[in-house]
C-alpha positions as CSV (number, residue, x, y, z in Angstrom):
1,X,-120.1,65.2,93.3
2,X,-116.8,66.7,94.5
3,X,-116.9,70.3,95.5
4,X,-114.2,72.5,94.1
5,X,-115.0,75.6,96.2
6,X,-115.4,76.0,100.0
7,X,-119.0,75.1,101.1
8,X,-120.8,74.9,104.3
9,X,-123.0,71.9,104.8
10,X,-123.4,68.8,106.9
11,X,-123.1,66.3,104.0
12,X,-119.4,65.5,103.7
13,X,-117.3,62.6,102.5
14,X,-114.0,62.4,104.3
15,X,-111.0,60.4,103.1
16,X,-113.0,57.2,102.3
17,X,-116.3,56.5,100.6
18,X,-117.6,54.9,103.7
19,X,-116.9,58.0,105.9
20,X,-120.0,60.1,104.9
21,X,-122.0,62.4,107.2
22,X,-125.7,62.8,106.7
23,X,-126.9,64.2,110.0
24,X,-125.8,66.8,112.5
25,X,-124.5,64.1,114.9
26,X,-122.4,62.4,112.4
27,X,-121.1,65.7,111.1
28,X,-120.2,66.9,114.7
29,X,-118.5,63.6,115.4
30,X,-116.5,63.9,112.2
31,X,-115.4,67.4,113.1
32,X,-114.5,66.2,116.6
33,X,-112.4,63.4,115.0
34,X,-110.6,65.9,112.7
35,X,-110.0,68.2,115.7
36,X,-108.5,65.4,117.8
37,X,-106.5,64.0,114.9
38,X,-104.9,67.4,114.1
39,X,-104.1,67.9,117.8
40,X,-102.5,64.5,117.8
41,X,-100.4,65.5,114.8
42,X,-98.9,68.4,116.9
43,X,-98.3,66.0,119.8
44,X,-96.5,63.6,117.5
45,X,-94.4,66.4,116.0
46,X,-93.4,67.5,119.5
47,X,-92.4,63.9,120.4
48,X,-90.3,63.7,117.2
49,X,-88.5,67.0,117.8
50,X,-87.8,66.2,121.5
51,X,-86.6,62.7,120.5
52,X,-84.3,64.2,117.9
53,X,-83.0,66.8,120.4
54,X,-82.3,64.0,122.9
55,X,-80.6,61.8,120.4
56,X,-78.5,64.7,119.0
57,X,-77.5,66.0,122.5
58,X,-76.2,62.5,123.4
59,X,-74.1,62.3,120.2
60,X,-72.9,65.9,120.6
61,X,-71.6,65.3,124.1
62,X,-69.3,62.5,122.9
63,X,-68.2,64.4,119.8
64,X,-67.5,67.9,121.1
65,X,-63.8,67.1,121.7
66,X,-63.1,65.9,118.1
67,X,-66.0,67.0,115.9
68,X,-64.3,65.9,112.6
69,X,-63.8,62.3,113.9
70,X,-67.3,61.7,115.2
71,X,-69.2,58.9,113.5
72,X,-72.7,59.5,112.1
73,X,-74.4,56.2,112.0
74,X,-77.3,56.4,109.6
75,X,-78.7,53.2,110.9
76,X,-78.4,53.8,114.6
77,X,-81.5,53.1,116.7
78,X,-82.0,56.8,117.4
79,X,-82.0,57.6,113.7
80,X,-84.2,54.7,112.8
81,X,-86.8,55.7,115.5
82,X,-86.6,59.3,114.3
83,X,-87.3,58.2,110.7
84,X,-90.3,56.1,111.8
85,X,-91.7,59.0,113.8
86,X,-91.2,61.3,110.7
87,X,-93.0,58.8,108.5
88,X,-95.9,58.5,110.9
89,X,-96.2,62.2,111.2
90,X,-95.9,62.7,107.5
91,X,-98.8,60.3,106.9
92,X,-100.9,62.1,109.5
93,X,-100.2,65.4,107.9
94,X,-101.1,64.1,104.4
95,X,-104.3,62.6,105.7
96,X,-105.2,66.0,107.3
97,X,-104.4,67.7,104.0
98,X,-106.7,65.3,102.1
99,X,-109.5,65.9,104.7
100,X,-109.2,69.6,104.1
101,X,-109.5,68.9,100.4
102,X,-113.1,67.9,101.0
103,X,-113.6,71.7,100.8
104,X,-116.0,71.7,103.7
105,X,-115.7,74.8,105.8
106,X,-116.4,73.0,109.1
107,X,-113.7,70.4,108.4
108,X,-111.3,73.2,107.5
109,X,-112.0,75.1,110.7
110,X,-111.9,71.9,112.9
111,X,-108.5,71.0,111.5
112,X,-107.0,74.5,111.8
113,X,-108.4,74.9,115.4
114,X,-107.1,71.4,116.3
115,X,-103.6,72.3,114.9
116,X,-103.7,75.6,116.9
117,X,-104.8,74.0,120.1
118,X,-102.3,71.2,119.7
119,X,-99.6,73.7,119.1
120,X,-100.6,75.6,122.2
121,X,-100.7,72.5,124.4
122,X,-97.7,70.6,123.1
123,X,-95.4,72.8,121.1
124,X,-95.5,76.3,122.5
125,X,-92.2,75.7,124.3
126,X,-90.4,74.6,121.1
127,X,-88.6,77.9,120.7
128,X,-86.5,77.0,123.8
129,X,-85.5,73.6,122.2
130,X,-83.0,74.1,119.4
131,X,-81.8,71.0,117.5
132,X,-78.2,71.5,116.3
133,X,-77.4,68.7,113.9
134,X,-73.9,69.7,113.1
135,X,-71.8,71.9,115.5
136,X,-69.3,72.7,112.8
137,X,-70.2,76.1,111.3
138,X,-68.7,75.3,107.9
139,X,-71.0,72.3,107.3
């Protein structure tokens, strides 16, 4: 039976019918996996943002002289890699959302704590990195 309210118990089904917990050990290992997976999500988001900043800074250096004539290649290797990272990160984010939709309180806390710790470890310096996609103020 699927819970529709937040509950606290060790019997959880996460993402797949085969991922069920029935003991404290399996529940703890599942919570640890959720914690690590959500921290990895923050790491991947940091990599994606830094890669995008690196790719845009390279294109901005060459286009600062004549911003209206710069070429924006949609299929450049940097844009392709950024799109792949975005897709991977989106998939991880949706899987985390689906895990939270198990409505288990421990899973919810493990994912929120994992996201918080991952943000602290990998993304707390993001405020210093500003990605400017278009230097023209009118765009």
